[in-house]
Structure formats: structure tokens, C-alpha cells
C-alpha positions as CSV (number, residue, x, y, z in Angstrom):
1,M,1.9,-20.3,26.1
2,G,3.6,-17.1,27.1
3,V,6.6,-15.5,25.3
4,D,9.9,-15.7,27.2
5,L,11.2,-12.2,26.5
6,K,14.4,-12.7,28.5
7,A,15.3,-15.7,26.4
8,I,14.6,-13.8,23.2
9,R,16.8,-10.9,24.3
10,N,19.6,-13.3,25.3
11,R,19.5,-15.1,22.0
12,I,19.7,-11.7,20.1
13,I,22.7,-10.6,22.2
14,S,24.5,-13.9,21.8
15,R,24.2,-13.7,18.0
16,L,25.7,-10.2,17.8
17,D,29.2,-11.7,18.4
18,G,31.2,-12.0,15.2
19,L,29.2,-9.4,13.2
20,E,31.1,-6.7,11.4
21,A,30.7,-3.0,12.1
22,R,28.3,-2.4,9.2
23,Q,26.2,-5.3,10.2
24,L,26.0,-4.1,13.8
25,A,25.1,-0.6,12.5
26,A,22.2,-2.1,10.5
27,V,21.0,-4.1,13.5
28,E,21.2,-1.0,15.7
29,S,19.2,1.0,13.1
30,V,16.4,-1.5,13.0
31,V,16.2,-1.8,16.8
32,R,16.2,1.9,17.3
33,N,13.6,2.5,14.6
34,M,11.3,-0.2,16.0
35,H,10.4,2.4,18.7
36,R,8.8,4.7,16.1
37,K,5.1,5.1,16.2
38,V,3.0,4.1,13.1
39,D,-0.2,6.0,12.9
40,F,-3.1,3.9,11.4
41,R,-6.3,5.2,10.2
42,P,-9.0,2.7,9.1
43,G,-10.6,2.7,5.7
44,N,-14.3,2.1,5.1
45,T,-14.2,-1.7,5.8
46,T,-12.4,-4.0,8.2
47,E,-13.1,-7.2,6.2
48,L,-9.4,-7.5,5.2
49,V,-7.5,-5.3,7.6
50,G,-8.2,-6.5,11.1
51,D,-6.1,-5.9,14.1
52,A,-3.6,-8.6,13.3
53,F,-3.2,-7.5,9.6
54,R,-2.8,-3.9,10.7
55,E,-0.1,-4.6,13.3
56,E,1.8,-7.0,11.0
57,M,1.9,-4.4,8.2
58,A,3.0,-1.7,10.6
59,L,5.9,-4.0,11.9
60,F,7.2,-4.6,8.4
61,L,6.9,-1.0,7.3
62,V,9.0,0.1,10.3
63,A,11.6,-2.6,9.6
64,H,11.7,-1.6,5.9
65,H,12.2,2.1,6.6
66,A,14.8,1.5,9.2
67,L,17.1,0.6,6.3
68,H,15.4,2.2,3.2
69,E,14.1,5.6,2.2
70,R,12.3,4.3,-0.9
71,A,8.8,2.9,-0.6
72,L,8.1,-0.8,-0.8
73,N,8.3,-2.3,-4.2
74,K,6.0,-4.9,-5.6
75,E,8.2,-7.9,-4.5
76,N,8.4,-6.5,-0.9
77,F,4.7,-6.0,-0.8
78,E,3.9,-9.5,-2.0
79,Y,5.9,-11.0,0.8
80,I,4.5,-8.7,3.5
81,F,0.9,-9.2,2.3
82,K,1.4,-12.9,2.6
83,Q,2.7,-12.5,6.2
84,C,-0.3,-10.3,7.0
85,L,-2.7,-13.0,5.9
86,I,-0.8,-15.5,8.0
87,A,-0.9,-13.2,11.0
88,S,-4.7,-12.9,10.3
89,G,-5.2,-16.6,10.7
90,D,-4.4,-18.3,7.4
91,A,-1.3,-20.4,8.1
92,D,-1.3,-21.7,4.6
93,A,-1.1,-18.3,2.8
94,R,1.6,-18.5,0.1
95,L,3.3,-16.7,-2.7
96,N,2.5,-18.0,-6.2
97,P,5.1,-20.7,-6.8
98,N,4.5,-20.7,-10.6
99,Q,3.4,-17.5,-12.3
100,K,3.8,-19.0,-15.7
101,Q,0.9,-21.3,-14.9
102,A,-1.4,-18.6,-13.2
103,K,-0.7,-14.9,-12.8
104,F,-1.9,-14.4,-9.2
105,D,0.7,-13.1,-6.7
106,V,-0.6,-14.5,-3.4
107,E,-3.1,-17.1,-2.3
108,G,-4.6,-16.8,1.1
109,G,-7.5,-15.7,3.2
110,G,-9.8,-17.6,0.9
111,Y,-8.8,-15.7,-2.3
112,T,-6.2,-15.4,-5.0
113,W,-4.7,-11.9,-5.1
114,S,-3.2,-9.7,-7.7
115,L,-1.0,-7.1,-6.0
116,K,0.2,-3.8,-7.4
117,T,2.2,-0.8,-6.0
118,E,2.0,2.9,-6.9
119,T,4.3,5.7,-5.8
120,G,5.5,9.0,-7.1
121,D,5.6,12.7,-6.3
122,S,2.7,13.4,-8.7
123,M,0.3,10.7,-7.5
124,S,-3.2,11.4,-8.6
125,K,-5.8,12.3,-6.0
126,N,-8.6,10.9,-8.2
127,Q,-7.2,7.8,-9.8
128,V,-5.4,4.6,-8.8
129,K,-2.8,4.1,-11.5
130,V,-1.8,0.5,-12.3
131,E,1.1,1.1,-14.7
132,K,1.6,-2.6,-15.4
133,F,-1.8,-4.3,-15.4
134,T,-0.4,-6.9,-17.8
135,E,2.4,-7.2,-20.2
136,A,1.2,-7.2,-23.8
137,L,3.7,-7.8,-26.7
138,W,0.6,-7.9,-29.0
139,I,0.3,-4.1,-28.7
140,R,3.0,-3.6,-31.3
141,D,0.7,-5.3,-33.8
142,S,-2.5,-3.6,-32.7
143,L,-2.6,-1.0,-35.5
144,T,-6.3,-0.3,-35.5
145,A,-9.2,0.2,-33.0
146,E,-10.5,-3.2,-34.2
147,D,-7.2,-4.9,-33.3
148,C,-7.2,-3.3,-29.9
149,A,-10.8,-4.4,-29.0
150,R,-10.2,-7.9,-30.3
151,N,-7.0,-8.3,-28.3
152,V,-8.4,-6.9,-25.1
153,R,-11.3,-9.4,-25.4
154,E,-9.1,-12.4,-26.3
155,L,-6.0,-11.7,-24.3
156,V,-6.7,-9.3,-21.4
157,I,-10.2,-10.3,-20.1
158,P,-9.3,-14.0,-19.8
159,R,-6.4,-13.1,-17.5
160,L,-8.8,-11.8,-14.9
161,S,-9.7,-15.5,-14.2
162,D,-6.2,-16.0,-12.7
163,Y,-7.1,-14.1,-9.5
164,E,-10.1,-12.9,-7.6
165,R,-9.1,-9.7,-6.0
166,I,-6.8,-6.7,-6.9
167,V,-5.1,-4.7,-4.2
168,V,-2.9,-1.7,-4.8
169,L,-0.5,-0.3,-2.1
170,R,0.0,3.4,-2.7
171,A,2.8,5.4,-1.1
172,S,2.7,9.2,-0.9
173,R,5.1,11.5,1.0
174,A,4.3,14.7,3.0
175,G,7.3,16.3,4.5
176,A,9.2,13.8,6.7
177,F,6.3,11.3,6.6
178,I,5.2,8.6,4.2
179,T,1.7,7.3,4.1
180,Y,0.8,3.9,2.7
181,S,-2.8,3.4,1.6
182,L,-4.3,0.0,0.7
183,E,-6.8,0.4,-2.1
184,E,-8.8,-2.4,-3.7
185,I,-10.0,-2.2,-7.3
186,P,-13.4,-4.0,-7.5
187,W,-12.8,-7.1,-9.6
188,M,-16.4,-7.6,-10.5
189,L,-16.8,-4.0,-11.7
190,L,-13.6,-4.1,-13.7
191,S,-14.5,-7.5,-15.2
192,S,-18.1,-6.6,-16.1
193,S,-17.1,-3.3,-17.7
194,L,-14.4,-4.9,-19.8
195,V,-16.8,-7.6,-21.0
196,S,-19.8,-5.2,-21.8
197,Q,-18.0,-2.2,-23.1
198,T,-14.9,-3.4,-25.0
199,R,-15.6,-2.6,-28.7
200,P,-13.7,-0.8,-31.4
201,E,-15.4,2.5,-31.2
202,I,-14.2,3.3,-27.7
203,F,-10.5,3.0,-28.7
204,S,-8.7,6.0,-30.1
205,K,-5.5,8.0,-29.9
206,A,-5.8,11.1,-27.7
207,Q,-5.2,14.4,-29.4
208,R,-4.0,17.7,-27.9
209,G,-3.8,20.5,-30.4
210,K,-1.9,19.1,-33.3
211,K,-0.2,16.4,-31.3
212,V,-1.6,12.9,-31.5
213,A,-0.6,10.3,-28.9
214,K,1.3,7.2,-30.0
215,S,-0.9,4.7,-28.0
216,F,-4.5,3.7,-28.2
217,G,-6.6,4.4,-25.1
218,A,-10.2,3.8,-24.1
219,D,-12.6,5.2,-21.5
220,Y,-14.8,2.8,-19.7
221,L,-17.9,4.5,-18.3
222,G,-20.2,4.0,-15.3
223,A,-23.8,2.9,-15.4
224,D,-24.9,6.6,-16.1
225,G,-22.9,6.5,-19.3
226,G,-21.1,9.7,-18.5
227,T,-18.8,9.2,-15.5
228,R,-15.5,7.5,-16.3
229,Q,-14.8,4.4,-14.1
230,F,-11.4,3.8,-15.6
231,R,-9.2,4.5,-18.5
232,M,-7.2,1.8,-20.3
233,L,-4.0,2.7,-22.2
234,L,-2.3,0.2,-24.5
235,D,1.2,1.6,-24.0
236,T,3.3,1.1,-27.1
237,S,6.5,2.4,-25.5
238,V,6.7,-0.4,-22.9
239,E,4.2,-2.9,-24.4
240,K,2.0,-3.0,-21.3
241,V,-1.6,-2.5,-20.5
242,R,-2.1,0.4,-18.1
243,I,-5.3,1.1,-16.1
244,W,-6.2,4.3,-14.3
245,F,-9.1,3.5,-12.0
246,A,-11.3,6.1,-10.4
247,L,-10.4,6.2,-6.7
248,R,-14.0,6.9,-5.7
249,E,-14.9,3.4,-7.0
250,C,-12.2,1.6,-4.9
251,V,-12.5,0.0,-1.5
252,H,-10.3,1.8,1.0
253,H,-8.8,-0.6,3.5
254,G,-6.6,1.7,5.6
255,Y,-3.7,4.1,5.9
256,W,-0.4,3.7,7.7
257,T,1.8,6.8,8.3
258,L,5.3,6.7,9.6
259,P,8.6,8.6,9.1
260,G,10.0,7.9,5.6
261,S,13.6,7.4,6.6
262,A,15.7,6.3,9.6
263,A,15.4,8.8,12.4
264,T,18.4,10.0,14.4
265,D,16.0,10.8,17.3
266,V,13.0,8.5,17.5
267,L,11.2,10.8,20.0
268,Q,10.7,13.5,17.3
269,F,8.5,11.0,15.4
270,S,6.3,10.1,18.4
271,T,3.2,11.1,16.4
272,A,2.2,11.3,12.7
273,A,-1.0,13.3,13.2
274,A,0.3,16.1,11.1
275,A,0.7,14.0,8.0
276,E,-2.0,14.3,5.4
277,I,-3.7,11.1,4.2
278,P,-4.6,10.8,0.5
279,R,-7.8,12.7,0.0
280,Q,-10.8,10.5,-1.1
281,P,-12.9,12.2,-3.7
282,D,-16.6,12.7,-3.3
283,Q,-18.6,9.7,-4.6
284,H,-20.4,12.0,-7.0
285,Q,-17.3,13.9,-8.1
286,Q,-16.5,13.7,-11.8
287,T,-13.0,12.5,-12.6
288,S,-11.6,14.8,-15.2
289,A,-9.9,13.1,-18.1
290,T,-6.1,13.6,-18.4
291,Y,-4.0,12.3,-21.2
292,Q,-0.7,14.0,-20.3
293,E,1.2,10.7,-20.0
294,E,-0.1,9.5,-23.3
295,F,2.0,12.0,-25.2
296,P,5.7,11.9,-25.9
297,I,7.6,14.5,-23.8
């Protein structure tokens, strides 16, 4: 069945009556910015991001940045991700109705998903940083490496059973443009590393000169025993488990680039070819350890 574009336009026009000036300005901004071009560059797989997913994401990104300069937050992302799954063919995709019972964010496409967002001017080119992998009030009572290992085994690893896939939406700016990249942290790799490597001797407090960090951290290594797959930090300041995962180990699903704020002249944003996408490190590149954020400023 075809779409009656004339009827849609007439309904939109008829519903403008009675709107206040600020409401009309917001509608005008959205309509004007819908003409902006979103430049999409595929990742290394199309298993998740097919044509329908790509177009639905682009539509919502344009609508968001017609009214906002800030990047999508986690709640926005959860709703948009669900809509992308629906557009991709799963009409039953849904947000988690009860996160107290299970900690997944979205169910759809045959999986339960944990969704994260990352943004910032100093975003790492080598690591995907999940600053709130899970809340952990028990960190305050984890005074030794033995406490840390035991609590990770007993309280963190079981939480992985709440979902089957972990996706992070990263937002980076370059000039007038903002690029969103969709990165997936391999669930199996994360899970197997936590199960096989979590033991007291890997937990310590980083030291730089005479300064010792307040929080325990641990490096989880690859099969070669030398390359770091990810770092876990048990952050005492916010009582959250943070994970910095090597970008080279992630699945890259795609990149959307668009102007980062409402444009006064949409023609000036007809292409985003000049925007730089986040660099993907070489598969054999060593990720250098950095503990800057573990020390009090």
C-alpha cells in the first residue's frame, strides 16, 4: 500500500493551528533540518546495521540535532535502538519494562542488549570506555585485592547473564560535525576473560611517582598474555565498575556523521566528507596503559 504524501502534508498543516510561537519555531527547525544529509560509512559487518537500521538511526539523529547540540544520552539511545530494531523487522522489540528484575536495556532482534554511550572531547582512539558498567556499592567495603576478586566473581560476572550483547554508541566532534560510531564489545570475550582471569593478584592500585590511586584496578590480558584486552576499575569515588575495552577487539557496526547543531543554511551541510571518523587501531597495535583517570586531580 502506497503512502499518501498529500494527506500527510495536509494533516501536518492542519495541526499547526493553535501552536504558540516557540512551538512553531521548534517545528520549523525540525522540518528545516530534516533536509540535512547524514553521511554513513559501514563498519566491518552488516549483521546488525542493515539499510533499514541505518536509515532509522539517521532519521532520529537528524531530529535530535535539530533541537539539541549535545550528543544522545543513554535514554535517548535506548529508545532509538529499539526503533531501529523495529524498522529492521522485529515489531516486538521493546525496552526493558522492569530493570529491577533483569538489567538488560532492550530486547529485540533475537537478543537482549545492554546499551552504553560515550562522549567527550578527550575520547580515546584506542579504548571504548564504559564508565558505568554496573553500580557497585560493595566497592566501599573492598579493602583488599582478595575482596575485589571475590566481589567481581560473585557480583559482577553473574550480571552478564542478564543480557547477550553489549553495544556502545560513541559520539565525537570534529569542527561543525559530530560522528556517531556503533561499537560492540564482544560478550563472549569479556565473559571468558572475567571468568578465567579474575584472581587477587591482578588487582592493585596504580602508582605514579609517589602518588597512589584511590581505586583498585586490574588488567585483563589477551591469549598471548601480554596485550591488554581491557582494564577494569573499581571506582571508589562513584561506586561503579568501569571498563576500558580495547577498540581493536570491538565489532565496528558503522558511522553516522552530521552537523552537530541546527544549521541556519542547510545547503552548507550538503556533505560530511571532510569529517574524520574515529580511527581504528591496527589489530596488532599494543594499547598503552593509561591510569590518568585513576588519580585524584
